C-alpha positions in Angstrom: -0.3 -13.1 5.6 2.8 -11.3 6.7 3.7 -8.1 4.9 7.0 -7.8 3.0 9.6 -5.5 4.6 10.7 -3.8 1.4 10.2 -0.2 0.4 11.4 2.1 -2.3 13.5 5.2 -1.4 10.5 7.4 -2.3 8.2 5.4 -0.1 10.7 5.6 2.8 10.9 9.4 2.3 7.1 9.7 2.5 6.9 7.7 5.7 9.8 9.7 7.2 8.1 13.0 6.3 4.8 11.8 7.9 6.6 10.8 11.1 8.5 14.1 11.4 5.3 16.1 10.6 3.3 14.2 13.3 6.0 14.4 15.9 7.4 17.9 15.3 4.4 19.8 14.0 1.0 18.2 14.6 1.6 16.8 18.1 3.0 20.0 19.7 0.1 22.0 18.1 -2.5 19.6 19.5 -0.8 19.5 22.9 -1.0 23.3 23.1 -4.7 23.3 22.2 -5.4 20.6 24.8 -3.5 22.6 27.5 -5.5 25.7 26.6 -8.8 23.8 26.7 -7.9 22.2 30.0 -7.2 25.7 31.5 -10.8 26.6 30.8 -12.1 24.4 33.6 -14.6 21.6 33.4 -13.1 19.0 31.1 -16.0 16.6 31.0 -18.1 18.8 28.8 -15.2 20.5 26.9 -15.4 19.3 23.3 -12.0 20.9 22.4 -10.3 19.1 25.3 -12.0 15.7 24.5 -11.3 16.0 20.8 -7.7 17.0 21.4 -7.0 14.1 23.8 -8.5 11.7 21.2 -6.4 13.3 18.4 -3.2 13.0 20.6 -3.9 9.3 21.1 -4.3 8.8 17.3 -1.1 10.7 16.7 0.8 8.7 19.3 -0.6 5.4 17.9 0.5 6.3 14.4 4.0 7.5 15.6 4.5 4.3 17.4 3.5 2.3 14.3 5.8 4.4 12.0 8.8 4.1 14.4 8.4 0.4 14.7 7.7 -0.2 11.0 10.6 1.9 9.7 13.0 -0.1 11.9 11.8 -3.3 10.1 11.9 -1.9 6.5 14.7 -2.4 4.0 15.1 0.2 1.2 15.5 -1.6 -2.1 17.4 0.1 -4.9 17.0 -1.4 -8.5 20.2 -3.0 -9.8 21.4 -3.2 -13.4 21.0 -7.0 -13.4 17.2 -6.6 -13.0 16.8 -4.9 -16.4 14.5 -6.7 -18.7 12.7 -8.6 -15.9 10.0 -7.6 -13.3 11.4 -7.2 -9.8 10.7 -4.8 -6.9 10.6 -1.2 -8.0 9.8 -1.9 -11.7 7.3 0.1 -13.7 5.5 -2.5 -15.9 3.4 -1.6 -18.9 0.7 -4.1 -19.6 -2.1 -4.7 -22.2 -5.2 -6.3 -20.9 -7.8 -8.5 -22.7 -9.6 -5.3 -24.0 -6.4 -3.9 -25.5 -6.3 -1.2 -22.8 -2.8 -0.2 -21.6 -2.1 0.0 -17.8 1.1 0.8 -16.0 1.9 -0.4 -12.5 4.9 -0.1 -10.3 5.7 -2.9 -7.9 6.3 -1.3 -4.4 6.2 -2.2 -0.8 3.0 -2.8 1.2 3.5 0.4 3.1 3.5 2.6 0.0 1.1 1.3 -2.6 -1.4 3.7 -4.1 -3.5 2.6 -7.1 -4.1 6.3 -8.0 -0.3 6.6 -8.6 -0.2 3.2 -10.3 1.7 1.6 -7.5 0.8 -1.9 -6.4 2.0 -3.9 -3.4 4.6 -6.6 -4.0 2.2 -8.8 -1.9 -0.8 -8.3 -4.3 -1.9 -11.0 -6.7 -1.0 -8.8 -9.7 2.6 -8.2 -8.4 3.1 -11.8 -7.5 2.1 -12.8 -11.0 4.4 -10.3 -12.6 7.6 -11.0 -10.6 10.4 -12.5 -12.7 8.5 -12.1 -16.0 10.0 -10.4 -19.1 8.6 -8.3 -22.0 6.4 -10.4 -24.2 5.3 -12.8 -21.4 1.6 -13.4 -20.8 0.6 -13.0 -17.2 -2.5 -14.7 -15.6 -3.7 -12.9 -12.5 -6.0 -14.7 -10.1 -8.1 -11.8 -8.9 -11.2 -12.0 -6.6 -13.4 -11.4 -9.7 -11.8 -14.2 -11.7 -8.8 -14.8 -13.9 -7.4 -11.8 -15.9 -4.8 -12.1 -18.7 -2.2 -9.4 -19.4 0.7 -9.1 -21.8 3.9 -7.3 -20.7 4.9 -4.7 -23.3 7.5 -2.7 -21.3 9.6 -2.9 -18.1 11.3 0.2 -16.8 13.1 1.0 -13.6 13.6 4.7 -14.3 10.1 5.8 -15.3 8.8 8.7 -13.2 5.1 9.7 -12.8 
């Protein structure tokens, strides 16, 4: 399944900070340590050199991914017309079958983090929520079976 190319401003800023950190801070630091390790002589048994080269490859791979991915992404800003319905960027408060309250924000696939209550727009939960309003019942087809939720609040300004 192809990932959506949407991202919130906060998600974009996190990716941009990571890219700048890797390129301007981490990579030069590792490059210096590899140069120092290479100057010590025999590279075949030099753990610092071997680890450093491996870390440089990881950094370069992540930088390439971030550069390419950020070119594809579109930052989505909530609009006033969305109020009252669930769309990208919404914080949605739900009550599950056990009367437990949960809050999720619908975000892009590059920024989701369940610990922060953020779910990918491509997830079964987000797909079930999109377009719904307060008072609607939502049935989510999860891997462990169907789950039922009631939407009790939709907010585009909530901060966590």
